[in-house]
C-alpha positions in Angstrom: 5.5 -84.1 -20.4 9.1 -85.2 -20.8 10.4 -82.0 -19.1 8.0 -82.4 -16.2 9.1 -86.1 -15.8 12.7 -85.0 -15.7 11.9 -82.3 -13.2 10.1 -84.8 -10.9 13.0 -87.2 -11.0 15.3 -84.5 -9.6 15.8 -84.1 -5.8 13.4 -81.7 -4.2 16.1 -79.3 -3.0 17.4 -78.9 -6.6 13.9 -77.9 -7.8 13.6 -75.4 -4.8 16.9 -73.8 -5.6 16.1 -73.6 -9.3 12.8 -71.9 -8.5 14.5 -69.4 -6.1 17.1 -68.6 -8.8 14.4 -68.0 -11.4 12.6 -65.6 -9.1 15.8 -63.7 -8.3 16.6 -63.4 -12.0 13.1 -62.0 -12.7 13.3 -59.5 -9.9 16.7 -58.2 -11.1 15.4 -57.9 -14.7 12.3 -56.0 -13.4 14.4 -53.4 -11.5 16.8 -53.0 -14.3 14.0 -52.3 -16.7 12.0 -50.1 -14.3 14.1 -47.0 -15.1 13.5 -47.6 -18.8 9.8 -48.2 -18.3 9.2 -45.1 -16.1 11.9 -42.7 -17.3 13.2 -42.4 -13.8 16.7 -42.3 -15.0 16.1 -39.0 -16.8 16.3 -36.0 -14.4 16.9 -32.3 -14.9 17.6 -29.3 -12.7 14.7 -26.9 -12.4 15.6 -23.5 -13.9 15.2 -20.3 -12.0 12.4 -18.3 -13.7 11.6 -15.9 -10.9 11.3 -12.3 -12.2 11.1 -13.4 -15.9 8.2 -12.6 -18.1 5.7 -15.5 -18.1 6.2 -16.2 -21.8 10.0 -16.3 -21.4 9.6 -18.5 -18.3 7.4 -21.0 -20.1 9.8 -21.2 -23.0 12.8 -21.9 -20.7 10.9 -24.6 -18.8 9.5 -26.4 -21.8 13.0 -26.4 -23.4 14.2 -28.6 -20.5 11.3 -31.1 -20.9 9.0 -29.9 -18.2 5.3 -29.0 -18.4 4.1 -25.6 -17.2 0.9 -24.7 -15.4 -0.1 -21.1 -14.4 -1.4 -21.8 -10.9 -2.2 -18.4 -9.6 -1.9 -14.6 -10.1 -1.5 -11.9 -7.4 -0.7 -8.2 -7.6 2.5 -6.6 -6.4 2.7 -3.0 -7.6 6.6 -2.8 -7.3 7.2 -5.7 -9.6 6.9 -6.1 -13.4 3.5 -7.1 -14.8 3.2 -10.7 -16.0 6.4 -11.5 -14.1 6.9 -14.8 -12.3 6.6 -14.3 -8.5 6.8 -17.9 -7.3 7.6 -21.4 -8.8 7.0 -24.9 -7.5 9.3 -26.9 -7.5 11.9 -24.2 -6.6 14.9 -23.4 -8.7 17.8 -25.8 -8.8 15.8 -28.8 -7.5 16.7 -32.0 -9.5 13.4 -33.7 -10.6 12.2 -36.1 -13.2 11.8 -34.8 -16.7 8.2 -34.3 -17.6 7.3 -33.0 -14.2 4.9 -30.0 -14.1 6.3 -26.7 -12.9 3.6 -24.5 -11.3 4.0 -20.7 -11.6 2.4 -17.7 -9.8 2.6 -14.5 -11.8 2.0 -10.8 -11.2 -1.3 -9.5 -12.5 -1.4 -6.9 -15.3 -4.4 -4.9 -14.0 -4.3 -3.6 -10.4 -7.4 -4.5 -8.3 -9.6 -1.6 -7.3 -10.2 -0.8 -3.6 -12.3 1.8 -1.8 -10.4 4.7 -0.2 -11.0 4.6 3.6 -11.7 7.6 5.7 -8.5 8.0 7.7 -9.0 11.5 8.9 -8.7 11.6 12.7 -6.7 8.3 12.7 -3.1 8.3 14.1 -0.4 8.0 11.5 0.6 4.6 12.7 -3.0 3.2 12.5 -3.4 4.7 9.0 -0.2 3.0 7.9 -1.5 -0.4 9.1 -4.8 0.3 7.4 -3.1 1.1 4.0 -1.0 -2.0 4.2 -4.1 -4.2 4.6 -5.7 -2.6 1.6 -2.6 -2.8 -0.6 -2.1 1.0 -0.6 1.2 2.8 0.0 2.1 5.6 2.4 3.2 8.7 0.6 4.5 12.1 1.7 3.7 13.4 5.2 3.1 17.2 5.4 3.2 18.6 9.0 0.9 21.5 9.9 0.4 23.3 13.1 -2.2 21.4 15.1 -2.4 20.4 18.7 -3.1 16.7 17.8 0.4 15.3 17.1 0.6 12.7 14.3 -3.2 12.8 13.8 -4.3 12.9 10.1 -6.0 16.1 9.1 -6.3 15.4 5.4 -5.7 12.6 2.9 -4.6 13.2 -0.7 -3.6 11.5 -3.9 -0.9 13.8 -5.4 -2.0 17.3 -4.4 -5.7 16.6 -4.5 -7.8 15.6 -1.5 -9.5 12.1 -2.0 -12.9 11.5 -0.5 -13.6 8.3 1.4 -15.2 5.6 -0.8 -13.4 6.7 -4.0 -12.3 3.8 -6.1 -8.5 3.7 -6.5 -6.0 1.1 -7.8 -4.2 -1.1 -5.3 -0.6 0.3 -4.9 -1.7 3.9 -5.1 0.4 6.2 -2.9 -1.6 8.2 -0.3 -0.2 11.5 1.0 -1.3 12.9 4.4 -1.5 16.2 6.1 -0.7 15.6 9.8 -0.7 17.7 13.0 2.7 18.5 14.5 1.4 18.6 18.1 1.9 22.4 18.4 5.7 22.0 18.6 6.4 23.7 15.3 7.3 27.4 15.0 4.1 28.0 13.2 0.6 28.4 14.7 -2.9 28.5 13.4 -4.2 32.0 12.4 -7.1 32.9 14.8 -10.4 34.0 13.3 -10.8 37.6 14.4 -13.8 38.4 12.2 -16.7 39.8 14.2 -14.5 40.5 17.3 -14.1 44.1 18.6 -10.6 45.5 18.2 -10.1 45.2 22.0 -11.1 41.5 21.9 -8.9 40.8 18.9 -5.8 42.4 20.6 -6.4 40.3 23.7 -6.7 37.1 21.6 -3.5 37.8 19.7 -1.6 38.8 22.8 -2.5 35.4 24.4 -1.1 33.6 21.3 2.1 35.6 21.2 0.9 37.6 18.1 0.0 41.2 17.7 -2.2 43.6 15.6 -0.5 45.0 12.6 -2.0 47.7 10.5 -5.5 48.9 11.3 -7.6 50.4 8.5 -11.2 51.4 8.1 -13.5 52.6 5.3 -15.0 55.3 7.5 -14.0 57.6 10.3 -14.2 55.8 13.7 -13.9 57.7 16.9 -13.5 54.7 19.3 -11.5 52.0 17.5 -11.4 49.8 20.6 -15.2 49.1 20.2 -15.1 48.8 16.4 -15.5 45.4 14.8 -13.1 43.4 12.7 -14.6 42.9 9.3 -11.4 41.6 7.4 -8.0 40.3 8.3 -4.7 39.4 6.6 -3.7 36.6 6.7 -7.1 35.1 6.9 -7.9 32.3 9.4 -9.0 29.8 6.7 -7.6 28.9 3.3 -9.7 28.7 0.2 -8.4 25.1 -0.2 -10.9 22.5 1.0 -10.0 19.1 2.5 -11.6 15.8 1.4 -14.6 16.5 3.7 -15.2 19.9 2.1 -13.9 21.8 5.1 -11.5 24.8 4.6 -8.0 24.2 5.8 -6.6 26.5 8.5 -3.8 29.0 7.6 -0.7 29.2 9.7 1.5 32.1 10.8 4.8 32.4 12.6 4.9 33.0 16.3 5.5 36.6 17.1 3.9 37.7 13.8 1.2 40.3 13.3 -2.2 40.3 11.6 -3.5 43.3 9.8 -7.2 44.1 10.3 -9.9 46.2 8.6 -12.5 47.6 11.1 -16.0 49.1 10.9 -18.6 50.5 13.3 -21.0 47.7 12.4 -20.3 44.0 13.1 -20.2 41.8 10.0 -23.3 39.6 9.3 -21.2 36.5 8.9 -17.6 35.6 9.5 -15.1 34.9 6.8 -15.1 31.2 7.8 -18.8 31.0 7.3 -18.5 32.6 3.9 -16.0 30.0 2.8 -18.3 27.2 3.8 
């Protein structure tokens, strides 16, 4: 009561200034203690853990007083498994100790995708399709074909791969592609079942010629005899991913040996391959 009486006896302006001074002191004390209360004064530079194994990254981050959360995982076939791909906040940012660092890491197991049917697609379209699926463009093998840069077969390694086959993301796909007919080679024509006269005309139009002619029996008129075998053959024994035999190629100006008979063959060599 005595303190209040003394306070009331003082002029009003003295009491007002005293009150303002007290408020200022409290505000100053509050701001000076804020750093101690919240830990704002303790900051640290975020380490760069991109490319590190996730265990090593976590160890480095925690050693500096940060928390770590594995936020996401994606798959990149060209980078190390379990490696850190992204971090938030980014490296070298100065942040408060105790802040959480979020990491995105590379998956250990590649996701599986269905192999698309790219036969008949242009090479450019196929490349775009592969990129969307996370597959990679491999070797391009040019073969004689009038359709330039059009895919004739799709392979993994040296083996054809059928559409719908499950493969790992990042798998390299090789292609057999037409050269547009600009190469020095050309497809071997199928002469089986033709007469010798027809076979000669066909080869002449292609810039080829008949080589050796042989027969298993005596033939008086070879022009009307039928071709029952040829070397090289028109079709390879190798099948593409659709189960169709691949065409053989020969050099322009080359020759084809034939075996003839009086009787036409029941089926062509191509049909026998199928």
